[in-house]
C-alpha positions as CSV (number, residue, x, y, z in Angstrom):
1,M,-17.9,-6.8,-5.2
2,K,-15.5,-4.3,-3.6
3,A,-11.7,-4.5,-3.9
4,K,-9.9,-6.3,-1.1
5,K,-6.3,-6.4,-2.2
6,L,-3.6,-4.5,-4.2
7,K,-1.6,-6.5,-6.7
8,I,1.7,-5.3,-8.3
9,Q,3.5,-7.0,-11.2
10,V,6.9,-6.1,-12.5
11,K,8.3,-8.0,-15.5
12,T,11.2,-7.5,-17.8
13,S,12.7,-9.8,-20.4
14,K,15.4,-10.7,-17.9
15,F,13.5,-11.1,-14.7
16,S,10.1,-11.0,-13.0
17,I,9.3,-9.9,-9.4
18,P,6.7,-12.3,-7.9
19,L,4.9,-10.1,-5.4
20,P,1.8,-11.5,-3.8
21,A,-1.4,-9.5,-3.7
22,L,-1.5,-7.5,-0.5
23,R,-4.5,-6.9,1.6
24,F,-5.3,-3.2,2.2
25,S,-4.6,-3.7,5.9
26,T,-1.1,-4.8,5.1
27,V,-0.6,-1.8,2.8
28,R,-1.8,0.5,5.7
29,W,0.6,-1.2,8.1
30,V,3.6,-0.9,5.8
31,S,2.9,2.7,5.0
32,K,2.5,3.5,8.7
33,L,6.0,1.9,9.3
34,I,7.5,3.9,6.5
35,F,6.1,7.2,7.8
36,K,7.1,6.4,11.4
37,Y,10.6,5.2,10.9
38,C,12.0,6.9,7.7
39,P,9.8,9.9,6.7
40,S,12.7,12.0,5.5
41,K,15.0,9.3,4.2
42,V,12.8,8.3,1.2
43,V,14.7,10.4,-1.3
44,A,17.9,11.0,0.7
45,G,21.1,10.6,-1.4
46,A,19.3,11.2,-4.7
47,H,21.1,13.4,-7.2
48,K,19.7,16.9,-7.5
49,S,17.6,17.4,-10.6
50,S,14.4,19.1,-11.3
51,E,12.6,15.8,-11.4
52,N,14.0,14.7,-8.0
53,E,13.1,18.1,-6.5
54,I,9.5,17.6,-7.6
55,I,9.4,14.1,-6.2
56,E,11.0,15.2,-2.9
57,S,8.5,18.1,-2.6
58,I,5.5,15.7,-3.1
59,L,6.9,13.2,-0.6
60,K,7.5,15.9,2.0
61,N,3.8,17.0,1.7
62,V,2.2,13.5,1.7
63,T,1.0,12.4,5.1
64,Y,-0.1,9.1,6.5
65,E,-3.7,10.5,6.5
66,D,-3.4,11.0,2.7
67,I,-2.4,7.4,2.2
68,E,-5.2,6.2,4.6
69,Q,-7.8,8.2,2.6
70,F,-6.4,6.8,-0.7
71,I,-6.7,3.2,0.6
72,N,-10.2,3.8,1.9
73,Q,-11.3,5.1,-1.5
74,L,-9.7,2.0,-3.2
75,E,-11.7,-0.2,-0.9
76,Q,-15.0,1.4,-1.9
77,E,-14.4,0.9,-5.6
78,Q,-14.9,-2.2,-7.8
79,P,-11.6,-3.9,-8.8
80,F,-9.8,-2.0,-11.5
81,E,-6.4,-1.4,-13.1
82,I,-4.5,1.6,-11.7
83,V,-1.3,1.4,-13.7
84,D,-0.6,-0.5,-17.0
85,I,2.8,0.3,-18.5
86,N,4.4,-1.6,-21.3
87,T,7.6,-0.2,-22.8
88,Y,10.9,-1.1,-24.1
89,D,14.3,-0.3,-22.5
90,E,17.6,-0.8,-24.3
91,K,19.2,-2.4,-21.3
92,E,16.3,-4.5,-19.9
93,G,14.3,-5.2,-23.1
94,R,10.6,-5.3,-22.7
95,V,9.4,-3.8,-19.4
96,A,5.8,-4.2,-18.0
97,V,4.4,-2.8,-14.8
98,K,0.9,-3.4,-13.6
99,I,-0.8,-2.2,-10.5
100,Y,-4.4,-3.2,-9.9
101,T,-7.0,-4.0,-7.2
102,I,-8.6,-7.4,-6.9
């Protein structure tokens, strides 16, 4: 069985963001809109730091074709977990982020 959707879960001790699983075609459409209408505004207004400069450099070099290739590869694989982060933040308490294909 090949993956058909991308699921993102964000939970803290104070709130949870209920995002539905997105079909890969929807992810393609959203990424196309982002690259078409706001390619340079993704990190605009961020404070200058070495971390932000690295992120800005990566975002300037990523193209829609790169995203398309990434999504195509995800569609060829079996469902799997891409990101699983469980940590503790002093302000938010427990924080959990999961990104996986289904």
